[in-house]
N, C-alpha and C positions, 0 to 999 in steps of 0.2 A: 504494500500500500504506500503510494507516494505521499508527499507532504500535503498536497492539496486535498487528497481524499481524506487524510487524517484530520485536517482542519475542518473540512465540511462535516465529517462525522462527529467531531467534537461540538460544532455549532448545533447540529441536529440533536445531539444528546442534551445539550444545555437547554435548547428550546423545549424539549419534552419534560424538563424538570420545572419549568416556570409555572406560576400560578395561572397564567393565561391558558396554557395548554391543558392543565388539569381542570380548568373550568369547563372546557369543551370535551374532556374525556374523564368524566367523574369516576371516583372510586367504585369498583364493582359492588362493594358492600352497600352502597346507597343507590345503585342504578335502578332498583325497582321502586324507589320512593316517588311519590307523585310529583315532586318538584324537579325531577330529572326528566325533562321532555326534549326530544330531538337531540339527545346527546349533550345537552347543556345543563349545568348545575344551576338552575334558576333559584334554588333555595339559598345558595351562598350569595347570589346577587341580591335577593330580597333582604337577607339579614344584614348585609353590608349597607344597604340602603337604610334599614331601620337604625343601624348604629350611627350613620351619618346624621339622621334626623335627631337622634338623642344628643349627639355632640352639639348640634345647632341649638337645641333647647337649653342645654347646659351653659353654653357660651353666649349665644345670642339673646336668649330670654332670661338667663340667670336662674333657671329652675334647679335649685339645690345643686350647684355645680360640684361641690366637694364630694358628693355621692354619685351624681349622674355621670359626670365626665369619666372617672375611672371605669365605671361599669360599662359605659358606651364604648370606650376604647378597648376594653377586654373583649366585648362582643365583636368589635371590628377585627381584632387580632385572630380570634378563633375561627373566623369564617373564610379566611383565605385558603383555598384548596392547597394541600401539600404542606401547609405551615407546621402542623403537628404540635402546636404550643400547648394544647389541652386535649386530654383524652377522657371525655366525660363518661364514656362507656366503662371505664375502669372503676368508676365510683358508684354506679347504679346497680351493682350486684350485691347479693346477700353477704358474701364473704370477700372482703377486699384483699387483694394480693399486695401487701405493703412492700414486699421485697421487689416486686416488679416495678412499682411506682418509684421506689428509691433508686433503683439501678437503671431503669429505662425511661423514667418520666422526665418531662421538660420542666422548666422553671415554674410554670403555672400549675402543673400537676402537684409539685411539691408544696407550693403555697396553698393550694386548695385543701391540703390536709388540715390546715387550721380551721377551715369551714366544716369539713367532714367530721372532725373530732370534737367540734363544739368549743374550740379554744377561742376563736375570734369573738363570738357573741358575748361571753363573759367579760373579756377585756374591753369591748366596746361599752358595755354597761358601766364598767369602772370609770372610763373616761367621761361618760354621760353624767355619772354621779358627781364627779369632780367639777363639772361645769354647771351643775344644776343648783339653783337656790330654791329650797323647799319652803321658803318663807311665805310665799303666797298661799300654799296649801295649809301651812300651820295657822296662818292668820285667818283663813276662811275654810275650816274643815268641811263645810257643806260641799265644797268643790270636789271632794272625794267621791260623792255620789254621781257627779257628772262624769268622772273618769270611769266609774263602774257602768253607767248607762251606755257609754260609748263602746262597751264591749258587746253590745247587742248584735253587731254584725258578725262577730266571731261565731256565735251560736246559730244565727240565721244561715250562714254559709255552711256550717257543719251539717245541719239538717238538709240543706239543699244538696250538698254533696252525697249524703246518704241516699236521697231520693233519686240521684242520677246513677247510682250503682257503685259508688266508691265504698270501700270498706270503712269501718269506724275509725281505724288508725289513719287511713288516708284522709278521711273527712275531717278529723281533728287537725291534721297538718294543714289542710286547705283553709279551714275555718280561721286559724290563728292569723292568717293574712289580714283579717279584719281589724286586728289590733294595731295595724300600721306600724309594726315594729319588726324590722328585718332580723336583728339578732335573735329575738324570741322565736320567730318563724323557723329560723335555721336550727335552733336547738331542739324544738319539738319535732321537726321533720327528720332530722338526722337520727332521732331516736325511734320514731314511730313508722316512718315511711321513707326510708333513705332513697329509694328509687325515684321519688318525686322531688328530691331536693333541688335539682337545677331549675325546674319550672317554678316551684314555690318561691325560691330565693329571688329569681328574676321578677316574679309578680310582686312580691312584698316590697322589694327595693324600688321597683319602677313606680309603684303607686305612692310610696313615700316621697319620691322625688317630684312626682307630678301633682302633689297636693294643691299647689296654687291654681291648677287647672280644674281639678276634680271637685274640690269643696265649695268654692264660691257659688256656682249655680244652685247647688242643693241648699246652701244657707239662705239664698235670696228667695228660693221657692218656699221654704218652710217658715220664714219669718216675715213679719210686716215691717214697713218702713218705720212705724212708731217704735216697734220693739228694737230695731237695729240702732235707733238713736238714743236708747236708754243710757243714762250716765250712772255709773256705780260709785258708791261711796269709797273714799280712800281706805285702803287696808290699814289695820293697826300695825304698829312696829312690832317686830318679833325679836326677842332677846337671843343673845348668843347661846345661853344655856338651853333654850328650847330647840335651837338648831342642832345642838350637839346631842341632846337626848333623843330627838326624833329618829335619826337613822338606827340608833341602837334599839329603840322600842319596836320600830317597824321590822327590823331583822328578826327580833325574838318572836313577835306575833306571827309573822308570815311563816317562819321556820317551824313553829309549833303546829300551825294549821295546815300548811301546804309544803311539806319538806322538799318536794320535787322542784320548788321554785327557788331554793336556796342559791344555786349557782348564779342566777341572774340578779335576784334581789340582794343577795349578800354582796356581790361585786358592786352593784349600784350604790348601796349604802356605805361600803368601804370607801369608794371614791368620794362620796359626799362628806364623810367624816374626816377624810384627809383635808378637804377644803375648809370645813367649819371648825375644826379643832384649833387651828392657829399655830400648831406646833410641827406640822409636816408640810410646810410650804413647798419644799423641793419635790416631795412625792406628789402633791396636788398639781403642781405645774407640769410635772412629767406626765401624769395621767391625762390631763386636759389638753396637752399639746403634743409632745413627741409620741407618746404611746398611742393615743387615739388616732393621730394622723397617719402613723405607719400602718396600724391595723386597718384603717379605713381604705388606704390604698390597696393593701393586699386583698381585703374582702371585696372591694368594688371591682377590681380587675378580674379576680378569679370567678366571682359570681357572674359577671358579664360574659366571661369566656365559656361558661357552660351553655350559653344560648347559641349553640351551633344549629344549622338548619336541620340536621338529622334528629337532634334531640328536642328541638323547639317547634318545628312545623309539623305537628301531628294533632289529631283530634283531642287526645287526652290533655295535652299541654294547653291547647286553646280553651278547653273546658275549665281548666284550673285558672287560667288568666281571667276568664269570664266570671267564675265564682269569686275570685279574689276581688274583682271590681265591685261585684254585688256586696261582698262582705264590707269593703271599704265604705261604700255608699250607705249601707245600713248602719254602720258604726257612727258615721257622721249624723245620720238621721236620728239615731237613738240619743245621741248627746244633745242635739238641738231640741228634740221633743221633751226631754227631761229639763232642759234649760227653760223651755216655755212653761212647763209645769211649775218650776221654781219661781219664775217670773210672776205667775198667777198667784201662787201662795204668798209671796212676799209683797204683793200689790205693786209690782213694777220696779222692784229694787235690783233685780237680776237681769242683765242683758242676755237673752238666749243665745247670742252668737258665741259666747264663751263655751257653750256646750259642745260645739263642733271641735274644740281643742281637746276634748276628752280622749281622742285617739292619741296614741303615745308617741307620735313623731315630734320629738322635742328639738328645737323650739318652732319647727316649721308650722305646725297647726296653730300655735298661739299667734304667730305672725300673720297668718291668714285671717284669724278673727279680728286682729287689729286693723288689717288692711280693709276688710269688708266694712267694718264699723266706721272707719274714717272716710270711706266713700260717701256715706250718708251724712256724717258730721266730722269735718276735718279736725275739730277741736276735742273730739272724744278719744280718750286713751284707754284701751281695753287690754293692752298687752299684759300688764301685771296681774290683772284679774283672770285672764285666759291661761296664764302659766300655772295656776292652781289646778284646774282640770287636766292640763297638759301633763304635768308631772304625776298627777294621780293616775292618768292613763298608762304611764310607764309601769307603775306598780300593778295596776289592774291587768294589763296584758301579761305580765310575768305570773301573776296569780292564776289567770285563765290557763296559761301554759302548764303551770303546775297541776291544775285540776285535770287537764287532758292527760298528762303524763301519768298521774296517779291512777286514772281510770283505765288506760289502755296499754301502759308499758308492759 
């Protein structure tokens, strides 16, 4: 073989390894999938398009970019044919071959072990605890009821999933999406229905990031203009002693009633007591900055990377996405309806908008309550009032997770 033939052969070999070539000659293992038509992997093109839309929403619209951007980019990386950065199929089996992952896995496979083993959720909760001020909840304990009411979507989706033929364990994992808490959804799903983890994680984190799009229409539909303009009384000052006692008491009470919630609630309250004690500033700053930022990157990119065309574009996953949206909407509705009830009982002293913050996406949901309220009255400030139900929702979703784990584990 002369030099020209060798050169041309090398060029041909290189061209066959490109993503472009693999896009038009898809892997035989997915050749029978509905999205492989005419020898073209349309599924990869669809998912790349979805990833680009999410990147736009994160950067162009500012929809929770710290969460949505790494997730969207992970989705983008996972859907280039031949890239092999993530092998989702290795993680949806009953018995995971850790040796195979450690020896043959790529970077994202190794990082995804933190999701699969439930490490990231608890660390995320520690960071959230270190960044959270429970003063609003302590000053207005009634807001705990709003956080509980906003778990309505969890159980609505649970029974909806049962009706659609999912097993109780699968239904519990799907229902927890309604808590609007990605770490909680991951912890429940990896324990009860590990094969659904990619779809449920994507749904939970997508809806958390898209709160500014999903909640406002429901809030306006369920409340009147008069209700949205209600001004609430300023909250009382909360002492340092109260803030120190609170995480200890919550940890003891929740641990005695729902032991399965200890990993989440315990780490949440540990991070909070780092913040409130005043003697562990270095630990508090690490938890609310370096730790949570690193874990958020790892979690976002790897969760996004599970959304490959072969694992995402199927009927079961689309059903889960739909049920997750229903759960999220019902949770928002439940919080708003209980807010309206409290408004009626207190003769107009509670703005029902803060009920929508009962979903546990902190502080995203509270900011949405503030934004919707200020559109009606720019001088009305609901953020601190909404933070009460918002942090109550974090505790509520963790307790709901503990109940499901206790029932079906």
